[in-house]
Backbone bond lengths (Angstrom), bond angles and torsions (degrees), N, CA, C in turn:
res aa  C-N    CA-C-N  psi(-1)  N-CA   C-N-CA  omega(-1)  CA-C   N-CA-C  phi
1 M - - - 1.470 - - 1.504 106.25 -
2 V 1.285 116.66 129.99 1.434 124.59 173.64 1.495 109.85 -116.67
3 G 1.335 114.73 119.48 1.495 118.77 -177.01 1.505 105.75 62.11
4 S 1.372 113.87 -132.98 1.418 117.21 -179.53 1.504 116.62 -99.50
5 E 1.366 112.21 8.36 1.460 115.97 -177.75 1.500 107.20 -102.68
6 D 1.284 116.79 138.64 1.388 122.43 179.77 1.490 106.95 -110.50
7 E 1.339 109.82 113.59 1.442 117.82 -175.34 1.474 108.49 -92.15
8 G 1.306 119.75 113.54 1.482 123.60 -178.82 1.498 111.98 -68.37
9 A 1.275 113.97 151.63 1.426 118.06 -179.17 1.467 111.35 -73.78
10 S 1.252 114.71 129.78 1.435 120.04 -179.26 1.509 109.95 -70.71
11 L 1.281 118.54 145.16 1.471 123.23 173.83 1.472 115.43 -54.46
12 G 1.307 117.02 124.19 1.409 123.10 179.11 1.498 115.59 95.18
13 N 1.305 119.38 -2.88 1.421 121.96 177.28 1.494 115.75 -92.78
14 V 1.350 118.28 -16.33 1.420 123.23 -176.36 1.519 110.20 -119.68
15 L 1.413 118.38 132.15 1.411 123.92 -178.98 1.578 110.69 -75.53
16 A 1.197 117.47 148.74 1.440 123.50 -178.89 1.588 105.75 -67.31
17 T 1.317 114.64 138.84 1.481 117.42 -178.99 1.483 113.05 -64.88
18 H 1.294 119.42 -33.22 1.435 125.83 -177.78 1.502 108.99 -127.87
19 P 1.321 119.17 91.74 1.475 118.74 -177.90 1.558 109.50 -65.02
20 A 1.300 113.86 150.48 1.482 118.55 -179.56 1.508 112.95 -61.47
21 Q 1.417 120.31 -38.75 1.429 125.16 -176.12 1.559 106.21 -135.15
22 A 1.331 113.44 141.58 1.529 118.93 177.42 1.482 106.62 -73.75
23 E 1.448 108.68 149.74 1.451 114.09 176.56 1.433 112.91 -70.52
24 V 1.295 114.18 144.97 1.500 121.70 179.58 1.507 108.26 -112.01
25 E 1.384 112.69 121.13 1.478 121.98 178.69 1.581 106.54 -83.44
26 M 1.245 111.20 121.95 1.490 117.33 176.12 1.517 107.54 -100.76
27 K 1.279 112.45 125.50 1.540 122.29 -179.80 1.558 107.20 -125.17
28 E 1.315 108.50 151.03 1.491 111.98 178.81 1.559 109.13 -73.85
29 G 1.264 115.91 146.91 1.406 124.63 176.91 1.488 114.27 95.62
30 L 1.376 117.70 -6.75 1.397 120.05 178.31 1.560 109.98 -108.46
31 Q 1.379 114.36 52.69 1.379 119.49 -173.78 1.542 111.64 -102.36
32 D 1.372 117.56 1.77 1.490 116.48 179.63 1.488 110.64 -76.22
33 G 1.311 111.67 165.81 1.438 118.43 178.95 1.563 112.38 -71.77
34 P 1.307 114.09 167.01 1.506 115.63 -177.66 1.530 111.35 -63.21
35 S 1.291 125.25 -27.00 1.441 124.06 -179.51 1.454 116.71 -89.45
36 Q 1.323 119.64 0.16 1.476 123.84 -178.94 1.506 110.96 -101.28
37 P 1.337 119.84 145.37 1.436 119.89 178.35 1.556 113.14 -67.73
38 V 1.295 112.18 158.73 1.458 114.65 179.19 1.486 110.63 -73.49
39 D 1.338 118.55 -37.27 1.507 118.80 177.45 1.531 106.67 -132.57
40 D 1.319 118.21 121.65 1.474 125.08 -174.35 1.491 107.63 -74.41
41 R 1.337 123.46 -15.79 1.417 122.30 -178.50 1.511 115.61 -81.10
42 V 1.362 116.75 -10.60 1.444 122.50 179.93 1.496 111.06 -108.15
43 S 1.336 118.40 123.42 1.466 119.90 179.03 1.518 106.74 -141.14
44 A 1.316 112.17 163.42 1.436 119.75 -178.08 1.529 109.94 -73.58
45 T 1.394 115.62 149.49 1.400 121.04 -179.53 1.562 110.65 -73.11
46 P 1.292 115.86 129.57 1.560 116.80 178.30 1.497 110.39 -51.88
47 T 1.335 113.52 150.21 1.426 116.25 179.48 1.505 117.92 -68.47
48 N 1.365 117.69 -21.35 1.427 123.43 -179.84 1.557 110.18 -102.18
49 A 1.279 122.17 9.28 1.446 122.37 -177.24 1.522 109.02 -76.82
50 L 1.301 117.61 147.65 1.457 125.60 177.73 1.521 106.65 -90.19
51 V 1.283 113.78 111.48 1.495 119.76 175.92 1.501 110.27 -99.84
52 Q 1.313 118.59 123.44 1.422 123.89 -177.10 1.506 110.45 -117.63
53 R 1.321 118.80 118.50 1.399 119.77 -178.34 1.555 107.32 -88.06
54 P 1.285 117.99 159.93 1.471 121.07 -179.51 1.495 111.38 -59.48
55 G 1.308 118.83 -30.91 1.435 120.32 -175.45 1.572 111.32 -79.93
56 D 1.398 114.50 -10.78 1.444 118.72 -178.29 1.552 113.08 -83.02
57 V 1.295 115.22 -13.26 1.514 117.65 -179.84 1.557 112.87 -75.13
58 R 1.249 114.75 117.88 1.538 116.45 -174.75 1.524 108.81 -105.64
59 P 1.259 118.95 139.92 1.455 122.82 175.29 1.500 111.67 -62.58
60 P 1.319 122.36 154.02 1.426 125.49 176.05 1.495 111.73 -59.60
61 D 1.333 113.50 136.08 1.467 121.22 -172.88 1.544 104.29 -73.47
62 V 1.361 115.06 131.01 1.499 119.65 179.54 1.550 111.53 -69.98
63 H 1.412 113.94 -24.49 1.437 117.94 -176.87 1.512 112.07 -78.76
64 A 1.270 120.36 -11.34 1.468 121.36 179.03 1.454 113.11 -80.86
65 W 1.272 120.87 64.85 1.442 124.54 -173.09 1.516 111.64 -80.41
66 H 1.269 119.65 144.37 1.405 120.95 179.64 1.484 111.32 -83.81
67 T 1.262 114.71 115.47 1.503 121.15 -178.07 1.510 106.67 -128.22
68 R 1.368 113.28 150.41 1.397 122.64 176.23 1.557 111.40 -74.12
69 A 1.302 116.11 145.66 1.490 118.29 178.11 1.521 110.74 -60.15
70 R 1.301 112.42 139.04 1.446 118.95 178.43 1.488 112.43 -120.34
71 R 1.319 120.01 140.78 1.413 125.06 -177.99 1.521 108.56 -86.59
72 G 1.294 117.35 113.96 1.467 123.73 176.94 1.469 111.92 -59.02
73 R 1.295 124.11 116.71 1.492 126.65 -174.20 1.513 109.33 -69.77
74 Y 1.311 117.80 -30.19 1.456 118.00 -179.43 1.596 107.76 -122.44
75 S 1.286 116.69 28.07 1.522 116.40 -179.91 1.513 109.82 -74.09
76 K 1.350 116.56 143.29 1.412 121.85 175.77 1.528 113.93 -111.24
77 T 1.321 117.35 4.92 1.447 118.63 -178.09 1.488 112.51 -80.99
78 D 1.292 118.96 -20.80 1.462 119.69 179.11 1.478 115.16 -91.27
79 G 1.292 118.85 2.60 1.467 123.62 176.49 1.503 109.41 63.07
80 M 1.311 116.79 -128.24 1.468 122.66 175.33 1.479 114.23 -111.28
81 A 1.316 115.61 35.58 1.489 118.28 -178.76 1.517 109.03 -66.12
82 I 1.347 110.74 140.64 1.517 117.99 -173.86 1.556 107.81 -101.90
83 D 1.349 113.79 121.97 1.438 124.15 178.05 1.568 106.29 -85.99
84 R 1.345 117.84 115.69 1.452 119.30 -179.11 1.509 111.69 -62.60
85 T 1.291 119.53 -42.30 1.451 120.59 -176.84 1.560 110.19 -63.78
86 H 1.281 117.80 -47.78 1.467 124.30 179.32 1.476 108.76 -61.29
87 T 1.370 120.24 -37.86 1.431 123.43 -179.01 1.470 108.99 -64.80
88 L 1.307 116.19 -48.70 1.571 118.54 -178.19 1.528 107.94 -64.13
89 R 1.258 120.84 -40.15 1.470 120.01 176.85 1.533 114.42 -63.93
90 G 1.363 112.69 -34.88 1.403 117.46 176.86 1.503 113.03 -64.20
91 A 1.396 113.66 -42.73 1.458 123.55 176.92 1.530 109.54 -57.55
92 L 1.331 116.05 -46.68 1.499 121.35 177.78 1.527 109.41 -58.58
93 A 1.295 115.29 -45.23 1.486 117.02 -177.76 1.523 109.32 -65.86
94 G 1.278 121.96 -37.54 1.414 126.08 177.12 1.525 112.17 -64.37
95 T 1.363 113.80 -36.79 1.495 116.50 -178.81 1.524 109.29 -70.15
96 L 1.284 118.62 -39.90 1.410 124.02 179.61 1.502 112.49 -64.93
97 A 1.384 115.48 -41.12 1.406 121.19 177.74 1.534 112.40 -64.34
98 A 1.338 115.52 -42.60 1.436 121.20 176.82 1.481 113.92 -66.18
99 G 1.390 117.77 -33.80 1.455 119.92 176.10 1.533 109.01 -65.95
100 A 1.335 119.44 -39.36 1.475 122.42 178.43 1.574 110.82 -65.58
101 W 1.305 114.32 -38.72 1.444 119.21 177.52 1.550 108.72 -57.56
102 A 1.406 117.92 -49.19 1.393 120.12 -177.62 1.575 114.03 -68.79
103 A 1.369 110.91 -30.55 1.493 116.39 -178.93 1.531 111.89 -67.35
104 Q 1.328 114.58 -33.07 1.484 116.72 -174.55 1.540 113.21 -92.99
105 M 1.274 118.79 -3.96 1.502 121.44 -179.16 1.483 114.90 -56.41
106 P 1.329 122.12 -42.72 1.441 120.41 177.70 1.529 113.72 -57.00
107 A 1.340 117.96 -32.09 1.433 123.25 -179.49 1.532 109.45 -73.98
108 D 1.380 116.46 -43.59 1.507 117.59 -173.40 1.536 108.41 -73.88
109 K 1.357 118.30 -23.59 1.459 120.74 178.93 1.509 108.63 -65.06
110 R 1.307 118.64 -36.35 1.486 122.86 178.36 1.541 110.23 -74.24
111 V 1.326 114.24 -39.72 1.520 116.17 -178.80 1.554 111.37 -69.97
112 F 1.336 119.07 -41.10 1.477 121.11 179.62 1.485 112.99 -88.30
113 A 1.332 118.86 -8.58 1.441 122.54 -175.91 1.552 112.34 53.93
114 C 1.294 114.86 46.39 1.447 122.44 179.08 1.556 108.75 -137.41
115 D 1.308 114.40 138.04 1.521 117.89 -176.62 1.483 111.25 -90.76
116 Y 1.307 118.24 13.78 1.514 119.57 -179.68 1.456 110.03 -59.81
117 D 1.408 117.46 128.47 1.428 124.40 -179.82 1.497 112.00 -133.34
118 D 1.270 119.18 121.74 1.451 120.65 -177.32 1.482 113.89 -73.44
119 V 1.383 117.59 -34.63 1.445 122.53 179.15 1.481 108.21 -63.50
120 A 1.389 116.77 -46.09 1.416 120.13 179.70 1.532 112.52 -61.44
121 L 1.257 112.12 -39.71 1.529 119.67 -178.61 1.494 110.74 -57.92
122 L 1.309 114.70 -47.12 1.489 122.82 -178.78 1.538 113.32 -72.42
123 G 1.429 113.70 -49.52 1.453 121.13 -176.31 1.505 113.36 -59.72
124 K 1.359 112.95 -46.26 1.495 116.43 -174.66 1.489 111.17 -75.98
125 A 1.349 118.17 -8.23 1.425 119.87 176.97 1.543 111.07 -78.74
126 V 1.313 117.50 -19.83 1.466 121.17 178.50 1.524 113.57 -109.63
127 T 1.320 118.96 -22.64 1.459 120.18 179.93 1.503 108.85 -152.07
128 R 1.305 116.37 145.33 1.508 119.53 178.53 1.486 108.87 -108.78
129 G 1.358 116.51 5.02 1.527 117.70 178.01 1.487 110.36 -87.35
130 P 1.351 115.89 -170.61 1.431 122.05 179.86 1.529 115.93 -64.81
131 G 1.291 115.37 -10.03 1.476 117.04 -177.87 1.533 113.78 -92.22
132 W 1.332 116.02 21.24 1.509 120.85 -175.45 1.568 105.93 -73.41
133 W 1.314 114.47 -36.55 1.579 113.93 -176.13 1.542 114.88 -66.18
134 P 1.383 116.19 -47.50 1.501 115.60 175.20 1.520 114.09 -65.68
135 A 1.325 117.73 -32.95 1.439 124.59 176.96 1.491 111.22 -66.17
136 G 1.355 114.02 -46.71 1.387 120.70 179.50 1.528 113.98 -64.02
137 L 1.386 115.11 -38.19 1.418 120.12 -177.17 1.601 108.24 -72.55
138 A 1.330 117.45 -37.57 1.448 119.88 176.46 1.529 111.97 -61.53
139 L 1.332 117.39 -42.57 1.442 122.31 178.03 1.478 111.18 -63.90
140 H 1.279 115.83 -42.59 1.519 123.17 -179.19 1.525 109.20 -62.17
141 L 1.320 119.44 -45.30 1.464 121.63 178.65 1.461 112.55 -71.11
142 A 1.312 118.32 -33.12 1.484 122.54 174.25 1.550 110.35 -63.87
143 N 1.278 114.86 -42.05 1.532 116.56 176.83 1.533 110.01 -63.36
144 G 1.314 120.24 -41.23 1.451 123.25 178.29 1.485 110.17 -62.26
145 A 1.381 118.76 -42.00 1.475 119.94 -178.49 1.502 111.74 -67.24
146 A 1.339 117.47 -39.69 1.442 118.85 177.46 1.477 111.32 -63.72
147 F 1.324 117.09 -42.96 1.516 117.61 -179.56 1.512 110.87 -66.52
148 G 1.341 114.40 -34.78 1.457 114.77 -178.69 1.541 112.24 -69.93
149 A 1.336 115.43 -35.07 1.453 118.95 176.11 1.484 113.49 -60.38
150 V 1.325 116.00 -44.48 1.412 120.47 178.83 1.534 109.08 -66.00
151 Y 1.290 113.23 -45.46 1.509 118.45 179.50 1.446 114.35 -53.74
152 A 1.355 118.84 -41.87 1.472 120.12 -179.56 1.432 117.06 -65.37
153 N 1.328 116.33 -24.24 1.508 118.55 176.46 1.526 111.67 -92.80
154 V 1.293 119.91 -14.83 1.521 120.37 179.62 1.532 110.22 -95.64
155 V 1.256 115.75 -34.34 1.550 118.76 -172.49 1.475 111.27 -58.69
156 P 1.437 123.36 -34.30 1.456 116.43 -179.19 1.529 113.05 -65.78
157 R 1.270 118.59 -18.15 1.445 123.05 -176.43 1.551 117.30 -98.51
158 V 1.328 107.99 2.78 1.569 114.05 179.61 1.467 107.87 -92.76
159 P 1.253 123.21 122.25 1.496 126.75 -177.44 1.493 111.85 -81.19
160 L 1.348 119.66 57.99 1.441 125.62 179.69 1.497 106.19 -136.61
161 P 1.349 114.93 158.84 1.451 117.83 175.34 1.521 111.74 -62.25
162 S 1.369 111.74 145.77 1.433 115.51 -175.88 1.571 115.70 -57.39
163 W 1.297 115.18 -32.79 1.458 116.88 -178.50 1.506 114.12 -68.75
164 A 1.416 113.96 -23.21 1.507 120.38 -178.50 1.557 113.40 -87.42
165 V 1.289 117.17 -20.99 1.500 119.30 -169.34 1.564 110.08 -70.53
166 G 1.360 116.22 -37.91 1.443 119.73 -175.58 1.537 111.22 -65.41
167 P 1.393 116.60 -55.64 1.452 120.59 178.29 1.548 111.27 -55.04
168 L 1.373 115.86 -41.87 1.440 118.74 -178.24 1.568 109.16 -62.60
169 A 1.290 116.69 -42.74 1.498 117.99 178.60 1.458 112.82 -62.27
170 G 1.372 116.53 -36.63 1.460 118.28 177.26 1.437 112.40 -67.29
171 M 1.336 121.02 -38.73 1.427 121.23 175.11 1.487 119.26 -68.10
172 V 1.349 113.79 -30.30 1.424 121.33 176.08 1.527 108.61 -67.32
173 E 1.380 115.76 -44.88 1.455 120.20 178.31 1.483 112.66 -59.87
174 N 1.329 115.31 -41.20 1.466 122.33 -177.35 1.563 111.32 -65.95
175 L 1.346 117.48 -44.30 1.470 118.52 177.09 1.520 112.01 -69.73
176 A 1.387 117.75 -30.27 1.476 117.94 -177.58 1.519 109.96 -78.03
177 S 1.298 119.13 -31.97 1.483 121.19 -172.98 1.529 113.33 -95.78
178 W 1.365 116.06 -15.79 1.461 114.65 -178.45 1.538 116.92 -62.24
179 P 1.284 121.02 -35.19 1.490 118.85 175.94 1.513 112.04 -58.58
180 L 1.327 121.61 -21.49 1.464 120.45 178.04 1.592 109.70 -71.65
181 A 1.291 117.95 -12.62 1.505 119.90 179.82 1.515 105.94 -64.63
182 T 1.325 121.08 -42.46 1.453 125.23 179.12 1.472 110.58 -61.21
183 V 1.386 116.78 -40.78 1.461 120.36 -179.45 1.553 107.12 -69.01
184 S 1.284 121.11 -40.61 1.490 122.65 174.50 1.455 114.24 -56.06
185 D 1.314 114.39 -43.37 1.520 116.76 -180.00 1.552 110.65 -60.78
186 R 1.230 120.25 -23.82 1.511 122.01 -176.40 1.452 115.73 -97.82
187 V 1.395 116.18 -35.19 1.449 120.71 -176.87 1.465 120.59 -115.15
188 H 1.307 117.68 -4.42 1.400 120.75 -177.47 1.623 110.21 -63.78
189 P 1.349 117.16 140.53 1.470 120.06 -177.16 1.533 111.68 -61.49
190 A 1.357 114.76 -36.74 1.456 118.97 -176.26 1.548 111.65 -106.29
191 R 1.348 120.17 32.70 1.373 122.18 -174.19 1.536 115.38 -63.18
192 K 1.368 114.48 -25.13 1.508 120.54 176.43 1.459 109.79 -72.13
193 E 1.281 119.11 -20.93 1.485 121.12 180.00 1.478 114.21 -95.98
194 L 1.309 116.31 -10.09 1.508 121.28 -174.74 1.519 109.47 -109.49
195 P 1.329 119.35 156.15 1.435 123.72 179.58 1.547 107.73 -75.75
196 V 1.240 116.19 149.37 1.522 124.01 171.59 1.513 108.76 -70.73
197 I 1.330 118.70 123.17 1.398 121.54 -172.60 1.586 111.97 -124.34
198 G 1.286 117.62 -20.40 1.455 123.44 -179.60 1.492 112.35 -54.05
199 S 1.326 116.89 -40.29 1.498 124.34 -172.47 1.485 111.40 -108.49
200 S 1.339 119.69 9.30 1.449 123.03 -177.12 1.492 110.78 -98.16
201 R 1.422 118.95 125.86 1.369 121.05 176.12 1.555 112.39 -71.74
202 R 1.344 111.78 -32.73 1.460 113.47 178.55 1.604 111.63 -64.58
203 A 1.261 112.40 -39.67 1.480 118.31 179.53 1.522 108.62 -63.77
204 L 1.317 117.22 -42.10 1.513 120.89 176.60 1.513 110.37 -59.44
205 A 1.329 115.32 -48.05 1.474 118.67 -177.03 1.556 108.48 -65.35
206 Q 1.252 115.69 -33.93 1.538 122.89 178.04 1.508 108.57 -66.02
207 A 1.272 117.47 -45.09 1.468 121.12 -178.93 1.539 110.91 -69.63
208 T 1.236 115.10 -36.05 1.548 120.40 176.45 1.544 110.88 -63.40
209 W 1.331 114.40 -44.13 1.475 117.32 176.90 1.493 113.26 -64.39
210 R 1.324 118.86 -41.77 1.400 120.53 178.37 1.530 112.50 -67.29
211 H 1.262 120.11 -38.38 1.515 120.90 177.55 1.582 108.38 -68.70
212 L 1.302 116.51 -33.82 1.413 115.96 176.95 1.528 113.86 -64.38
213 V 1.350 113.74 -46.24 1.428 118.96 175.91 1.563 112.61 -58.00
214 F 1.337 114.61 -44.14 1.466 121.33 178.84 1.539 109.22 -62.88
215 G 1.348 119.72 -43.04 1.445 121.25 -174.25 1.587 110.46 -68.45
216 V 1.324 115.15 -41.90 1.460 118.88 -177.93 1.537 108.95 -65.82
217 L 1.347 120.01 -45.74 1.424 120.85 -177.19 1.574 108.25 -70.41
218 L 1.290 117.44 -39.20 1.448 117.41 -179.51 1.552 110.49 -61.76
219 G 1.295 116.14 -44.69 1.453 119.59 179.55 1.510 115.31 -61.49
220 E 1.382 116.04 -46.02 1.395 117.67 -177.48 1.568 111.53 -72.94
221 V 1.329 118.78 -35.20 1.495 118.71 -176.77 1.548 106.14 -73.71
222 E 1.363 117.05 -42.10 1.483 116.50 177.17 1.421 113.62 -62.75
223 R 1.273 119.19 -39.28 1.475 121.66 178.33 1.513 114.34 -62.85
224 R 1.315 115.08 -33.60 1.457 115.90 177.97 1.499 111.75 -81.22
225 L 1.327 119.25 -36.79 1.468 120.27 -179.33 1.525 109.52 -70.27
226 N 1.255 117.74 -32.58 1.544 119.17 -178.98 1.537 109.93 -108.07
227 A 1.306 114.33 35.34 1.479 120.04 -179.24 1.532 107.69 -63.40
228 E 1.292 118.21 140.29 1.420 125.21 172.30 1.525 114.94 -62.76
229 P 1.336 122.71 124.51 1.489 119.21 -179.22 1.587 108.67 -67.70
230 R 1.356 109.62 153.64 1.421 115.20 172.95 1.506 116.32 -79.38
231 S 1.325 118.88 149.24 1.440 119.33 177.39 1.517 110.28 -71.00
232 E 1.271 114.36 135.05 1.529 119.82 179.64 1.562 110.61 -71.74
233 L 1.237 119.78 121.42 1.442 123.19 -179.50 1.547 109.41 -71.87
234 P 1.284 117.46 143.68 1.466 120.17 -179.85 1.536 111.16 -71.96
235 D 1.308 116.54 161.82 1.517 118.43 176.98 1.540 106.47 -73.99
236 Y 1.328 110.29 165.05 1.486 119.62 178.62 1.498 110.45 -56.78
237 E 1.338 117.71 -42.71 1.438 122.53 -174.36 1.541 110.61 -64.41
238 Q 1.351 116.94 -22.25 1.446 118.15 -178.43 1.548 111.77 -84.74
239 V 1.284 117.81 -23.10 1.472 120.61 -179.36 1.474 116.24 -105.62
240 A 1.330 119.40 -20.75 1.417 121.29 -176.76 1.564 109.86 -82.54
241 S 1.345 114.48 122.66 1.517 117.41 178.07 1.502 107.30 -156.27
242 T 1.273 116.17 174.45 1.463 122.20 -178.41 1.464 110.38 -94.06
243 N 1.294 121.82 -19.57 1.503 123.28 178.68 1.498 115.50 -120.88
244 G 1.329 118.33 -0.27 1.448 123.72 176.27 1.527 112.44 79.34
245 H 1.325 118.00 11.95 1.488 117.71 178.30 1.459 112.71 -129.67
246 A 1.329 123.49 -0.23 1.418 121.96 -177.52 1.499 108.38 -146.38
247 R 1.376 114.51 166.34 1.418 116.90 177.48 1.486 112.43 -72.61
248 L 1.310 120.76 162.05 1.415 126.63 -173.29 1.490 112.14 -64.82
249 E 1.307 118.33 -38.28 1.485 119.17 -176.86 1.526 109.71 -71.91
250 H 1.396 116.22 -34.39 1.437 120.42 178.00 1.528 109.89 -64.97
251 A 1.382 117.20 -45.26 1.446 117.15 177.27 1.420 116.11 -59.27
252 I 1.425 115.83 -38.71 1.429 117.90 179.80 1.550 112.63 -68.96
253 S 1.328 115.06 -37.62 1.491 119.08 179.65 1.527 111.13 -64.63
254 V 1.283 117.28 -31.16 1.477 120.34 177.70 1.446 113.60 -73.95
């Protein structure tokens, strides 16, 4: 309005207050159809994808040291499982202990004043010829090997000090096998050539000494052959750190 005159708006000079359709801004790059994504390089993460954030990465644990497997000497989790390696080593220990038994017999015969001989007892049971000594020695060593093989699988389950198990095993064998001496005196093929031992106290003392020697040597040799391996200590770089949980180079890099 100018002065007192009201000039009406001429047709076409004033925009409609409520246009029938909103203006559409056309920009470059939005030419795809309504069902296509704006940018093909961006997609949703699959539902089963493993997403790892930077904070989720943990340094290697210093306590996870690499150690060799050890055989629990009193473990009950493995039941009566037989370890082949330990069995063979036990047989070797028994063979060596039986060999020492045979080697010292000439000396204990003089000490106990008794002609009791285990090699002759075994050898003359299979042959009466000149080959009785090698045959008897082979049987004697075989008996020691068999006993040592069983011993190696039983000793880890015996709740006694290792130094005591071998002598105890020898004494148990002596008590268990001595009644056979009386049987041997009656039925052995060469009983007329052998001394009577079933009723001899000297022979019993002699057998006790031999089993003691056998048990001590068996226990010590088997314990060394089947010794538990030591754990391998980690390198300095694996244990040195500023916070006690990571390697030194990792701590420095952080």
